[in-house]
N, CA, C and O of each residue as an XYZ file, in Angstrom:
596
protein
N       2.252      0.577     15.381
C       2.238      0.104     13.983
C       3.540     -0.287     13.326
O       3.531     -1.238     12.545
N       4.659      0.365     13.577
C       5.976      0.029     13.125
C       6.354     -1.318     13.644
O       6.995     -2.013     12.854
N       6.093     -1.808     14.777
C       6.553     -3.066     15.231
C       5.803     -4.187     14.447
O       6.254     -5.331     14.397
N       4.768     -3.856     13.902
C       3.982     -4.897     13.124
C       4.367     -4.922     11.708
O       4.817     -5.955     11.212
N       4.200     -3.726     10.955
C       4.360     -3.493      9.551
C       5.779     -3.736      9.209
O       6.099     -4.519      8.315
N       6.676     -3.033      9.955
C       8.221     -3.120      9.562
C       8.593     -4.580      9.600
O       9.212     -5.071      8.656
N       8.198     -5.389     10.788
C       8.755     -6.634     10.880
C       7.978     -7.532      9.791
O       8.570     -8.487      9.290
N       6.794     -7.259      9.463
C       6.112     -8.113      8.481
C       6.864     -8.011      7.035
O       7.118     -8.979      6.317
N       7.179     -6.604      6.742
C       7.800     -6.314      5.432
C       9.003     -6.881      5.275
O       9.342     -7.297      4.168
N       9.781     -6.970      6.322
C      11.255     -7.361      6.289
C      11.560     -8.789      6.775
O      12.717     -9.195      6.664
N      10.602     -9.590      7.312
C      10.759    -10.798      7.927
C      11.553    -11.803      6.984
O      12.198    -12.720      7.491
N      11.504    -11.634      5.694
C      12.248    -12.660      4.855
C      13.418    -11.949      4.226
O      14.044    -12.520      3.333
N      13.730    -10.837      4.596
C      14.773     -9.934      3.950
C      15.992     -9.852      4.874
O      17.117    -10.203      4.517
N      15.667     -9.319      6.203
C      16.629     -9.051      7.143
C      16.528    -10.020      8.329
O      15.480    -10.518      8.740
N      17.824    -10.229      8.848
C      17.900    -11.084     10.076
C      17.282    -10.471     11.267
O      17.343     -9.257     11.463
N      16.672    -11.315     12.087
C      15.985    -10.717     13.337
C      16.998     -9.635     14.075
O      16.515     -8.641     14.617
N      18.169     -9.832     14.071
C      19.201     -8.941     14.900
C      19.160     -7.704     14.082
O      19.124     -6.633     14.688
N      19.160     -7.711     12.637
C      19.214     -6.460     11.903
C      17.884     -5.761     12.080
O      17.892     -4.530     12.089
N      16.754     -6.408     12.219
C      15.500     -5.880     12.418
C      15.381     -5.180     13.618
O      14.860     -4.065     13.617
N      15.868     -5.779     14.813
C      15.902     -5.133     16.138
C      16.586     -3.912     16.052
O      16.104     -2.878     16.513
N      17.875     -3.969     15.389
C      18.756     -2.898     15.483
C      17.976     -1.694     14.659
O      17.865     -0.564     15.136
N      17.506     -2.028     13.510
C      16.736     -0.866     12.670
C      15.566     -0.406     13.453
O      15.315      0.799     13.450
N      14.803     -1.248     14.140
C      13.639     -0.789     14.788
C      13.930      0.266     15.834
O      13.182      1.235     15.970
N      15.173      0.058     16.684
C      15.593      0.925     17.508
C      16.178      2.223     16.913
O      16.030      3.326     17.440
N      16.851      1.997     15.777
C      17.470      3.162     15.028
C      16.508      4.085     14.453
O      16.811      5.274     14.354
N      15.414      3.669     14.078
C      14.450      4.379     13.279
C      13.141      4.609     14.152
O      12.396      5.542     13.851
N      12.855      3.811     15.183
C      11.514      4.086     15.798
C      11.611      4.274     17.341
O      10.566      4.423     17.975
N      12.873      4.275     18.007
C      12.856      4.511     19.468
C      12.330      5.880     19.516
O      12.331      6.585     18.507
N      11.799      6.359     20.856
C      11.189      7.556     20.878
C      12.291      8.702     20.878
O      11.904      9.838     20.609
N      13.470      8.516     21.124
C      14.404      9.528     21.055
C      14.715      9.630     19.509
O      14.882     10.769     19.074
N      14.798      8.718     18.755
C      14.869      8.807     17.288
C      13.945      9.463     16.507
O      14.231     10.201     15.564
N      12.723      9.170     16.936
C      11.481      9.784     16.461
C      11.453     11.217     16.562
O      11.188     11.970     15.626
N      11.773     11.605     17.877
C      11.939     12.960     18.345
C      12.834     13.610     17.603
O      12.374     14.617     17.065
N      14.244     13.321     17.334
C      15.314     13.757     16.496
C      14.784     13.860     15.150
O      14.970     14.927     14.564
N      14.143     12.914     14.550
C      13.614     12.921     13.131
C      12.757     14.122     12.920
O      12.842     14.848     11.929
N      11.852     14.303     13.998
C      10.801     15.480     13.718
C      11.456     16.790     14.092
O      11.356     17.716     13.287
N      12.119     16.975     15.233
C      12.607     18.366     15.714
C      13.977     18.787     15.035
O      14.218     19.980     14.851
N      14.860     17.810     14.671
C      16.194     18.154     14.254
C      16.370     18.104     12.584
O      16.901     18.960     11.875
N      15.800     16.919     12.206
C      15.926     16.580     10.758
C      14.614     16.967      9.833
O      14.603     16.745      8.623
N      13.601     17.522     10.481
C      12.590     18.295      9.697
C      11.639     17.068      9.135
O      11.032     17.327      8.096
N      11.476     15.962      9.622
C      10.609     15.025      9.148
C       9.222     15.429      9.515
O       8.996     15.903     10.628
N       8.180     15.243      8.530
C       6.847     15.590      8.831
C       6.155     14.084      8.527
O       6.389     13.346      7.570
N       5.377     13.901      9.468
C       4.620     12.559      9.561
C       3.200     12.639      9.270
O       2.507     13.567      9.688
N       2.762     11.703      8.576
C       1.289     11.567      8.184
C       0.771     10.182      8.681
O       1.247      9.121      8.276
N      -0.220     10.272      9.573
C      -0.722      9.034     10.132
C      -2.094      8.793      9.683
O      -2.794      9.771      9.421
N      -2.610      7.488      9.551
C      -3.922      7.127      9.250
C      -4.440      6.216     10.459
O      -4.467      4.989     10.359
N      -4.802      6.819     11.476
C      -5.350      6.112     12.663
C      -5.120      4.581     12.726
O      -6.064      3.792     12.679
N      -3.910      4.217     12.826
C      -3.525      2.727     13.133
C      -3.502      1.924     11.839
O      -3.256      0.719     11.874
N      -3.757      2.568     10.687
C      -3.680      1.821      9.483
C      -2.516      1.920      8.644
O      -2.197      0.981      7.914
N      -1.804      3.079      8.700
C      -0.584      3.376      8.165
C       0.061      4.651      8.331
O      -0.541      5.508      8.977
N       1.166      4.903      7.859
C       1.951      6.064      8.185
C       2.992      6.412      7.058
O       3.463      5.508      6.368
N       3.335      7.675      6.882
C       4.260      8.067      6.042
C       5.141      9.232      6.627
O       4.650      9.887      7.546
N       6.252      9.509      6.226
C       7.149     10.787      6.676
C       7.894     11.091      5.452
O       8.239     10.261      4.610
N       8.130     12.459      5.423
C       8.960     13.016      4.395
C       9.745     14.150      4.979
O       9.327     14.702      5.997
N      10.951     14.566      4.352
C      11.763     15.609      4.719
C      12.399     16.254      3.581
O      12.653     15.552      2.602
N      12.683     17.450      3.570
C      13.532     18.241      2.593
C      14.807     17.610      2.574
O      15.300     17.246      3.641
N      15.416     17.431      1.479
C      16.784     16.733      1.252
C      17.731     17.575      0.345
O      18.554     17.053     -0.407
N      17.555     18.879      0.470
C      18.561     19.634     -0.438
C      18.033     19.921     -1.805
O      16.831     20.080     -2.018
N      19.009     19.987     -2.784
C      18.691     20.386     -4.147
C      19.147     19.186     -5.075
O      20.036     18.409     -4.729
N      18.524     19.100     -6.187
C      19.100     18.297     -7.254
C      20.235     18.958     -8.057
O      20.544     20.137     -7.881
N      20.833     18.166     -8.931
C      22.006     18.746     -9.633
C      21.749     19.963    -10.534
O      22.586     20.739    -10.994
N      20.267     19.967    -10.706
C      19.836     21.011    -11.678
C      19.106     22.099    -10.826
O      18.403     22.924    -11.410
N      19.247     22.134     -9.446
C      18.767     23.181     -8.676
C      17.292     23.034     -8.142
O      16.859     23.951     -7.444
N      16.540     22.024     -8.399
C      15.232     21.854     -7.976
C      15.260     21.246     -6.555
O      16.199     20.527     -6.213
N      14.237     21.530     -5.731
C      14.256     21.011     -4.430
C      14.047     19.567     -4.456
O      13.345     19.049     -5.324
N      14.649     18.872     -3.507
C      14.627     17.541     -3.500
C      14.182     17.152     -2.023
O      14.689     17.621     -1.004
N      13.121     16.190     -2.075
C      12.492     15.711     -0.841
C      12.806     14.126     -0.760
O      13.036     13.385     -1.715
N      12.762     13.790      0.590
C      12.849     12.223      0.706
C      11.788     11.605      1.612
O      11.514     11.974      2.754
N      11.284     10.696      0.986
C      10.088      9.930      1.456
C      10.964      8.960      2.515
O      11.693      8.058      2.100
N      10.826      9.209      3.655
C      11.525      8.337      4.633
C      10.843      7.044      4.990
O      11.471      6.004      5.188
N       9.619      7.140      5.059
C       8.651      6.063      5.395
C       7.366      6.000      4.780
O       6.733      7.047      4.644
N       6.856      4.821      4.357
C       5.591      4.767      3.944
C       5.208      3.217      4.026
O       5.581      2.345      3.242
N       4.369      3.057      5.165
C       4.056      1.618      5.529
C       2.558      1.578      5.812
O       1.997      2.522      6.368
N       1.901      0.448      5.415
C       0.514      0.135      5.524
C       0.352     -1.158      6.110
O       0.902     -2.162      5.655
N      -0.468     -1.148      7.212
C      -0.627     -2.348      8.040
C      -1.009     -3.498      7.010
O      -1.606     -3.267      5.959
N      -0.609     -4.740      7.413
C      -1.005     -5.907      6.646
C      -2.377     -5.997      6.129
O      -2.665     -6.169      4.945
N      -3.290     -5.854      7.208
C      -4.636     -6.078      6.913
C      -5.335     -4.959      5.813
O      -6.343     -5.178      5.142
N      -4.623     -3.859      5.813
C      -4.966     -2.707      4.953
C      -4.312     -2.648      3.616
O      -4.662     -1.842      2.753
N      -3.322     -3.550      3.455
C      -2.636     -3.513      2.047
C      -3.580     -3.884      0.877
O      -4.356     -4.835      0.979
N      -3.508     -3.182     -0.144
C      -4.398     -3.287     -1.386
C      -5.624     -2.742     -1.128
O      -6.563     -3.143     -1.816
N      -5.840     -1.839     -0.211
C      -7.075     -1.038     -0.042
C      -6.997      0.257     -0.663
O      -8.028      0.929     -0.683
N      -5.809      0.778     -1.239
C      -5.632      1.989     -1.837
C      -4.971      3.065     -0.823
O      -4.553      4.167     -1.179
N      -4.947      2.543      0.543
C      -4.329      3.525      1.448
C      -2.966      3.807      1.230
O      -2.629      4.952      1.533
N      -2.006      2.985      0.737
C      -0.763      3.300      0.326
C      -0.727      4.336     -0.710
O       0.039      5.279     -0.508
N      -1.390      4.324     -1.734
C      -1.596      5.343     -2.761
C      -2.001      6.610     -2.144
O      -1.446      7.654     -2.488
N      -2.950      6.596     -1.237
C      -3.462      7.896     -0.612
C      -2.373      8.473      0.172
O      -2.099      9.666      0.045
N      -1.696      7.671      1.016
C      -0.579      8.193      1.821
C       0.374      8.915      0.902
O       0.789     10.044      1.162
N       0.733      8.196     -0.249
C       1.900      8.705     -1.179
C       1.316      9.989     -1.784
O       2.015     10.999     -1.869
N       0.074      9.966     -2.196
C      -0.448     11.268     -2.754
C      -0.538     12.425     -1.800
O      -0.459     13.596     -2.169
N      -0.710     12.037     -0.538
C      -0.740     13.168      0.489
C       0.642     13.630      0.674
O       0.796     14.847      0.773
N       1.673     12.868      0.738
C       3.041     13.332      0.818
C       3.260     14.167     -0.568
O       3.692     15.319     -0.525
N       2.986     13.618     -1.619
C       3.273     14.348     -3.085
C       2.633     15.796     -2.919
O       3.278     16.814     -3.174
N       1.365     15.811     -2.489
C       0.765     17.008     -2.406
C       1.437     18.090     -1.340
O       1.444     19.296     -1.583
N       1.918     17.604     -0.310
C       2.551     18.260      0.679
C       3.879     18.865      0.113
O       4.257     20.008      0.369
N       4.489     18.051     -0.615
C       5.987     18.460     -1.263
C       5.641     19.496     -2.129
O       6.233     20.574     -2.094
N       4.496     19.198     -3.103
C       4.238     20.345     -4.074
C       3.935     21.735     -3.499
O       4.336     22.781     -4.010
N       3.115     21.639     -2.274
C       2.798     22.917     -1.617
C       4.047     23.554     -1.076
O       4.115     24.783     -1.100
N       4.934     22.926     -0.645
C       6.309     23.630     -0.103
C       7.082     23.991     -1.127
O       7.832     24.937     -0.889
N       7.136     23.442     -2.391
C       8.141     23.800     -3.439
C       7.679     24.853     -4.363
O       6.514     24.902     -4.756
N       8.609     25.712     -4.720
C       8.208     26.816     -5.702
C       8.413     26.416     -7.104
O       8.092     27.221     -7.978
N       8.938     25.204     -7.450
C       9.138     24.655     -8.659
C       8.665     23.259     -8.899
O       7.631     22.828     -8.389
N       9.386     22.608     -9.631
C       8.976     21.074     -9.965
C       9.920     20.115     -8.959
O      10.972     19.611     -9.352
N       9.497     19.974     -7.883
C      10.439     19.042     -6.829
C      10.625     17.746     -7.308
O       9.857     17.290     -8.155
N      11.514     17.133     -6.882
C      11.879     15.687     -7.033
C      11.635     15.004     -5.558
O      12.105     15.452     -4.512
N      10.892     13.947     -5.663
C      10.780     12.951     -4.408
C      11.445     11.731     -4.710
O      11.287     11.113     -5.763
N      12.222     11.379     -3.740
C      13.113     10.178     -3.748
C      12.840      9.386     -2.497
O      12.325      9.880     -1.494
N      13.214      8.125     -2.612
C      13.026      7.262     -1.399
C      14.121      6.094     -1.652
O      14.478      5.711     -2.766
N      14.558      5.630     -0.484
C      15.268      4.404     -0.576
C      14.298      3.140     -0.136
O      13.536      3.164      0.830
N      14.470      2.108     -0.978
C      13.754      0.919     -0.664
C      14.659     -0.313     -0.994
O      15.360     -0.401     -2.002
N      14.546     -1.282      0.025
C      15.347     -2.360     -0.137
C      15.109     -3.081     -1.315
O      13.953     -3.357     -1.638
N      16.171     -3.449     -2.061
C      16.048     -4.082     -3.471
C      15.137     -5.300     -3.493
O      14.510     -5.601     -4.509
N      15.068     -6.019     -2.326
C      14.374     -7.249     -2.320
C      12.784     -6.936     -1.739
O      11.959     -7.837     -1.581
N      12.563     -5.746     -1.505
C      11.245     -5.315     -0.924
C      10.065     -5.628     -1.899
O      10.098     -5.038     -2.978
N       9.122     -6.404     -1.680
C       7.929     -6.474     -2.648
C       7.283     -5.275     -2.951
O       6.429     -5.282     -3.837
N       7.593     -4.108     -2.276
C       6.962     -2.886     -2.550
C       7.518     -2.098     -3.759
O       6.926     -1.094     -4.154
N       8.737     -2.574     -4.397
C       9.207     -1.913     -5.514
C       8.270     -1.715     -6.619
O       8.153     -0.574     -7.067
N       7.549     -2.727     -7.145
C       6.548     -2.695     -8.168
C       5.343     -1.624     -7.737
O       4.791     -0.961     -8.616
N       5.023     -1.512     -6.544
C       4.042     -0.546     -6.010
C       4.586      0.782     -6.289
O       3.800      1.596     -6.773
N       5.816      1.154     -6.067
C       6.378      2.434     -6.179
C       6.501      2.712     -7.758
O       6.343      3.850     -8.200
N       6.781      1.651     -8.555
C       6.986      1.932     -9.981
C       5.426      2.349    -10.566
O       5.248      3.204    -11.433
N       4.393      1.598     -9.938
C       3.117      1.817    -10.388
C       2.720      3.283    -10.146
O       1.881      3.819    -10.870
N       3.299      3.913     -9.164
C       2.919      5.285     -8.770
C       3.692      6.161     -9.587
O       3.509      7.368     -9.434
N       4.612      5.725    -10.516
C       5.231      6.685    -11.443
C       6.639      6.773    -10.994
O       7.321      7.560    -11.651
N       7.255      6.128     -9.993
C       8.532      6.270     -9.468
C       9.413      5.299    -10.271
O       8.968      4.213    -10.641
N      10.763      5.733    -10.557
C      11.699      4.856    -11.238
C      12.865      4.590    -10.503
O      13.254      5.408     -9.669
N      13.536      3.426    -10.739
C      14.930      3.226    -10.130
C      15.933      4.184    -10.555
O      16.425      4.047    -11.674
N      16.283      5.101     -9.830
C      17.256      6.017    -10.179
C      18.792      5.603    -10.074
O      19.682      5.920    -10.863
N      18.888      4.926     -9.077
C      20.280      4.321     -8.660
C      20.173      3.492     -7.544
O      19.132      3.427     -6.890
N      21.294      2.780     -7.252
C      21.087      1.751     -6.170
C      22.534      1.870     -5.313
O      23.551      2.378     -5.785
N      22.433      1.351     -4.080
C      23.728      1.311     -3.358
C      23.574      0.433     -2.093
O      22.487      0.005     -1.705
N      24.682      0.219     -1.526
C      24.733     -0.471     -0.133
C      25.290      0.509      0.846
O      26.432      0.969      0.839
N      24.330      0.762      1.684
C      24.679      2.111      2.693
C      24.957      1.514      4.059
O      24.137      0.691      4.465
N      25.913      1.789      4.765
C      26.073      1.315      6.164
C      25.284      1.993      6.999
O      25.082      3.195      6.826
N      24.746      1.316      7.997
C      23.925      1.913      9.001
C      24.422      1.671     10.416
O      23.739      2.003     11.384
N      25.656      1.070     10.541
C      26.155      0.765     11.838
C      26.113     -0.761     12.167
O      25.389     -1.535     11.541
N      26.992     -1.174     13.261
C      27.029     -2.540     13.496
C      27.255     -3.431     12.430
O      26.810     -4.577     12.481
N      27.857     -3.047     11.539
C      28.181     -3.953     10.229
C      27.085     -4.102      9.372
O      27.239     -4.778      8.354
N      25.879     -3.522      9.640
C      24.708     -3.566      8.702
C      24.603     -2.726      7.612
O      25.084     -1.595      7.684
N      24.049     -3.108      6.618
C      23.865     -2.324      5.369
C      22.425     -2.338      4.974
O      21.681     -3.312      5.086
N      22.083     -1.086      4.470
C      20.754     -1.032      3.724
C      21.132     -1.275      2.232
O      21.894     -0.484      1.677
N      20.671     -2.243      1.634
C      20.784     -2.513      0.229
C      19.569     -2.094     -0.773
O      18.690     -2.871     -1.147
N      19.664     -0.954     -1.077
C      18.609     -0.130     -1.498
C      18.601      0.263     -3.008
O      19.662      0.454     -3.602
N      17.493      0.370     -3.568
C      17.212      1.230     -4.821
C      17.055      2.643     -4.245
O      16.600      2.802     -3.112
N      17.434      3.682     -5.032
C      16.828      4.985     -4.656
C      16.035      5.262     -5.788
O      16.534      5.382     -6.907
N      14.621      5.389     -5.523
C      13.711      5.635     -6.536
C      13.393      7.074     -6.532
O      13.617      7.733     -5.516
N      12.906      7.594     -7.551
C      12.656      9.079     -7.824
C      11.376      9.215     -8.712
O      10.982      8.372     -9.518
N      10.799     10.405     -8.430
C       9.692     10.913     -9.345
C       9.817     12.368     -9.285
O       9.987     12.920     -8.198
N       9.744     13.022    -10.371
C       9.632     14.587    -10.502
C       8.092     14.952    -10.502
O       7.328     14.615    -11.406
N       7.757     15.613     -9.489
C       6.254     15.991     -9.147
C       5.938     17.329    -10.033
O       4.830     17.861     -9.973
């Protein structure tokens, strides 16, 4: 799925070389294993239609638990079907179950990604932005969006 949806999402934003680098960085078997076993990412899959992953990410400045939505992708043929919202709600429910208070969910999204309005529609807001080096001279030029659950 990642080979299709990631490339479709970023085809007009990233160079082919950066896409190849990021695919290996995020989706190589060794990387996925590390994300799950060492970094605590939990993945939610919808049988070839979409996927999401989330991990604990410390605490906010006011002491609440912070979680990071690492991935939320829906195959092109399924976009607009409500699947993205359902995956997001699944992640939000999972985060609420793990948290003893009112957790904060954050995500990085490329500033040129057409999904930004989708996340805003779900109640997220642009909290801050940055240009984050990821290696080989590449950067992620992202908004960090957030929602308090």
